[in-house]
N, C-alpha and C positions, 0 to 999 in steps of 0.2 A: 439462597445466596444468589446475588445479582452477578452475572458474568458478563463481560463485554467480549466482543467477537475475537479479539485477539487472544483471549484466555484460552480459546479452543486450540489455536496453533501451539500455544506455549505448553498446554497440557499434552498434547499430542506428540510434540518434539521431546519433552521429558520422557513419555512412555515408550515412544516408538520412533526414535530420531531418524532411522533408516527407511522407514515406510514412505512410499511415495505419496505426495501431496498435491502437487500441481503438475498438470500435463499440459504440453503445448506441442502440437504436431507429432513427432515421433520421439520426443524427449520429455524427461520428467525431473523433478526437483524433490528431494525428500523434505520431511517436516523439519529435520535438523538444518538442511541448507536454508529453507525458507526463513526459518526462525532467526539463524545467525545473521543473514543478509538484512532481514527486516529490522534487527536491533541495530546494526551499524547505521543503516539509513535514518532510523528513528533518532539515533543520538545526533546525527548531523542536523536533523530538522530541528531538534530541540535547541542546540547550540545556535541555530539560525534565528530562533525566537518563536518557533511554533509553539502555541499554547493550546490548552483544552478548548475544544470549539472553533478553533481557527480552521477556516475552509483552505484546502491545498488543491490547487488545480494540477492536473497530471496530463500531459500531452505526450502520449506515447502509443506506438502500435501494440496490439495485442501481443502478449508474450510474458515471459518470466518476469522481466522488469515491471511490468504493469501489476501483475499479481503481488510481487514483493512490495511495491510502492504503497498499495492498498494496506497491506498488513502494517508496513512501517508507520503510516500516517495514523493508523488507529492506534498504534502502540504510543505514538507521540501525543495522543489526545485529540488529534485533528480530524477533519471531516474530509473524506476523498471526494473530490469533483473531477469525474473523468471528462476530458476533452477530446472528442473523437479525432483521430489524425485525419487529415484531409480537409478540415474545415478551412474556410479562408481566414484570413487575419482578422476581419471584422467580425465574423462569426465567433472565433475564438475569444476576442476581446469581449464581446457580449457575455459569453459564459463566465469570464472573470469578474466582469463588473456585476452581473446580476447575482452571482454567488456570494459575493462580498469577500472573495479571496484576497 
């Protein structure tokens, strides 16, 4: 059976929703929290028109929001394109253009 990356989070959330999944600095989020947040964001992405294979650029600092956006984009069928915070506008625009987002 072929599984996509998001299936791992979904299965872990079903089996152990309270288990810590994502760690950042001195805080953590559980599989259940990550799954619920990713589903909400994925629903919004789909309503906005994201379809399978679409590139979605994310301009966020490292943290829970970036990790959740990764899972949400995967769930929506999109391709996560990280844009490192701190890039100039021209550099970020290059990522968007080059990725086809």
